[in-house]
N, C-alpha and C positions, 0 to 999 in steps of 0.2 A: 331644500338646498337653497341655499345663498346665490342669489340672481347676479351677486356682483361679479365683474371680470378683475378685479383686482383684491388681493388680500394685502392687510397693512398689518406688520406685526414688529414688536419692540420690545428692545432689554430693558430690564426694570426701571433703571436709572432712566432712557429716552421715557418710557412709559408713565411713569408717576409727574417729570416734568411737564411733556405735553398735556396731560389730564390735568394739571394743576394752572400751568401758565398760558396753554396753547402753544402752536406752533409758529417759530419765528424762521424762515429760509434762512435769514444772516446769521443764524446758531450753528447753520452746519458747517463744519471744519474738516469733514473727509468724504470723499465717496470711494467706496468700496465695490471691485469687480473681479467676479468668479470665474474661474476656468468652465470650457462648455463646446467649443469650437460652433459648430453653426446652430448650435442654441440661442447664441446672441441674436439670431434673426427674430426672436419673438420679444426681445427687447429695444427693437431698433426706432419701432416708432413711440416708445415709451420715451427713450432717449431723447429724441425729438423735442418730446414735453419738456423733459425735465431741463434742456437746453434754451427753451423758450421762458418756460415759466418760474425757474427758480434760479435759475445760474447768473442772469441779471441782478440780484436781488442779494446776490453772496459779497461778504466782507472776506478779503484775503489775509493772509495766506490759506488756500484752501487745499488739503493734499487730496491726490490722486492714487489709491494704492490697487494694483492689479496683479493678478496672475493671467498667464495664457492671453484667451479672447479678451479679460477683461483689459488688460493692457492697451490690447489692439484699440477697445473703445474709446478706452480713454484717450490713447493717442490724437483722437479724435476731437473730443470735448477741448483741448488744451491748444489747440490751432486757432488761429483769430478768426476764421470763418467755421465752427465747429460744426453747423448744420450742412454746410458744403462737403464737409470731411467724412460726415456721416453718409451721405448722399454716394460719394465717391467709393467707400468702403462695401456699402450694401451692393452697389452694382457692380466691384470688381468680384466681390464674393459670389455674388449669384452666377458670372460668367465666368467661373474657373472651370474649366474641363482638361481630361485626362486622357491617356491611351486606356486601351482595355484592361493592363494590368502593369500600372505606375508602380516604380520604385521609389526609392525614399528620395533619391535626387532630383526626379521629376517632381514631385510633392514640394519638397524644398525650392525648386527653383518657381513654381508657381506663389507659392507663398511669398518668395520675394517680389515677384512681379506685385504682387496685389498690395502689398506694403509700399511698394514706389509710388505707386497710385493714390494711396492715402494720404502720402506724407508731400507728395507734390513738391514743387521745388523748395518751398520755403518752409515745408512742415515741422522739420529739424529746429531750425532759429525759434520758429514761432512758439515752439513746444518748452524750449529751455527758456525762452526769456516772456512768458505769459505771466500777466501781472498778476493775477489772481491765483490760478492754479499751481501746483508744485508734484510735477509727475515721479511717480516712484512705482519702479516695476519689479516684481519678487520671479527671480528664477532658481534654478538650481546645480550648481557644480557636481559633475558626476564623481565619484568618488572609484578606486579598484576597475574591479570588471563593467562596472557602469560607463564608464567611457569608451568601452569598444562599441564598434558599428557591425561587429559578428552578431546577424541574428539570433545565432544559436547561442553565443555567449550571451548578449543582452537579454535574452526573453529568459534564461534560466538564471540572470540576475535579478530581472524583476518577480518571477514567481518565489523566488528566497526572499524578494524584499515586502512582497505582500503576504507571504507567511508569517515572518516575524512582525511584519505590521499588526497582524491580528491579535497576536501577544501582548505586543507593548509600541505605542505609537513610535514611541523613543527610537526604537533600532532602526528606522529610517536614516538615522544621523549617521551609520555605519556606511551607507551606500550614497548619500547625497549630502551637500552641504547647500544650505541657503544661500541666494547672492541676491542681496537687495542694493540695486541701483537705484539710486536717490537723488533728488535737485538739492545741491548744496547749500542753495540759499536759504532755506527753513528746516531744523528738524524735524522729522515726523514723530507723530506718538508712538509708533511702532521699531524707532529707531533700535531700539534694545531691546527688542524680542528675544525671550529666553525658548529654550527648550531641544534647540538643533545646532549644530555649528555653523557659523554664520561668516559670511564677508561683507563689507557695505564699499558699493565702488561709488564713485560719485558720476552722474550722466555728464557726458560732455558731446559736441558733436560729431566726436571720432566712435563713440559707442552706443547712442541712442539708438540708431536703428538695428543695432546687433542686438541690443539689449532686449528688443521687442520681439524679434526673430527667435531670439533663444527662448523666451519664455511661451513661446505656443510653439515648440520643437518638442512632439509627442514623440517617446522613445517608440522603437519600431515602425512609424510613419513617416517621421522627418527626420533628417540627419540634424546630430546635434552642431551647436555651433563653438567653435575653437579658439582658445585664446582671445576675448575681445579685451578693446583696448583698457587698458589702466586696470584690469582685474588679473587675479592669478591664471598662470597658466593651466588650461585644464578645456575641458567639454562641456559644454551649459547646454541644460535641457529645458524641459517644462516645469513652469513655477507651481502648477499645480498638482505636481507628485508632492509635495509637501505642503502645500498651501492651494489648495483647490479652492474652497471659499474661505480662504482668510481666517484664519484662526489665529490672529496676534489681535493685540491692542489697536482699536480702530480710531478712539476718540480720544483727546487732549482735554483735560481743564473741563469746563462746563459746555464744551461744545458735542455736537451730535455729528452722526455718521448716517448718510443717505446710502442704501445698498440696495438697489434694484439688481433682483434677482431672477432667476429661472424657477427657482422652488422656493419653498415656504420653509425650509428648514437647512441649515449650512453643514454641510459635511467638511470635516477637517482637512483630508487628504483624499488624494484621489486611489488610494487603497481601501478607505473606507466607504467606498459607496453601498455597500452592502452589510456594513454594521452597523446594524440602526442604532445602537448603544452609544456609537461616537458622538459627542457633542463637543462645539466651542467651551473653551472655558468662560464661564458666566461673566467674569469681568472683563473679558476681552469684547462683548458684543454689549455690555451694560447700556451703552447709551447710542445702539446700532437702531434703525430703522429699515426693516426688511420691508420692501414693495415687491410682490411675485404676483403671475397670474393666478388665478383661482383654480383649483381642480375642476369646477364647473367649465371654465372657460377652455381650461388644455383638454376638455373631453371634446368639445366640439369644432377642434382645428383640424385641419386634413389629416385622416389616419389616427385620430383622436391622441394627438401627441407632438410635443414639441419637436421641432428638425434636431436630427444628432446624426455624427458620422456614419451610423449604418446606413442612412438614404444613399450615400453613393454606392452603396452593393445593393441596396432593397430596388432602386427604382433606375431607369434609363434615365441620361442626362437629361432629358427632354422633359421626362415626367417629374425628376427631381426639381428642377427650375420652377416646373408649373405650380407643385406642391409647396414651393418654398413661396414664390411670390403668393399665392394665395393667402397662406399664412401670414405674411406680412401685410398685405392689404386688412385681415382680419383683426392684427393687432392696434387696427388703427382705434380699436374700443379700449382699448388699454390705456391710449394715450388720452382718448376723451374724459376716459372715468377720472385720470390722475388730474386734469386740468380741472375738473370739477370740483374734484374733492380739495384741493389746494383754491379756487375762486370762493369756495362756500365755507372755507375754514371749515372742514369735515373732519379733519386728521386724528382730533381727540376723540370724535365717536365711533370713528372706524378702528381704532389700534385694537391689537390683541397682544395677550402677552407672546414672544418668542416660543417659549414652551412652558 
């Protein structure tokens, strides 16, 4: 069994380029961030290492594309002091608490409180004016019954979407349309992404926070976000429904994508989690570098797993917070190993094929 804490995988183009010419951080043109809720805590230390070692060497524009919690992380990356933003996010996320049986309104209100702490007074302006980063957020606009907040109707709709998705991923377009909220200063490589109905909405000071809330609004858990400024009227929900791990064109021209991830595989959509045969299109991840905790490392975390939403039910609030804090502390090893790989120029030797 490998003694490494991290695995490094790459699409064919990135693998060949780095093995031939080595890795230059200034070649990064995109960061990708997946959906995953509390799973992000396993990356919070790695995010700090990336912000310290990679980001200062970037030449912009560099695109940030996230869905759900990935967009929340990148809302930290694009602030003037991203390390302080990550600290605020982590502290607020750990401190969240609920009644014994919270409804979607209580959970949604807490989500907004966390985002307020993440953004602070100037976060929106800093994100939209960042000199290097261009922030893009993927959400979905609900179609037909998926716009309902009736638990029974929405649950039946989700069941139908899941069954049909197993036959063809394209059927999700009957239930949802992509909503790409984008930084209008530079066109991202995924602007013309195909496969599903899509609307493109320029980010503004009036809709940035609502787009971030929307992309994390898990159906049946949080309320959908209605009528976001500058977007089509309707109810917007978690971007991970279609773009769970972002099966869309990551990289432009000869630039690379860095994808810090919870897992060593990319799952296209939320309903594909148990469909092991579903993979992203090879061209979409050709120049992507996937960095994730190794299976051996994960097995050594509390309860042998990455934090997830089930922890809210499995543990008391005090137990959950203690487990999450222990996980974050142990994940310092991921940051240390990443820094060592970068400092000693070991990436080419550590890279494995994405599949």
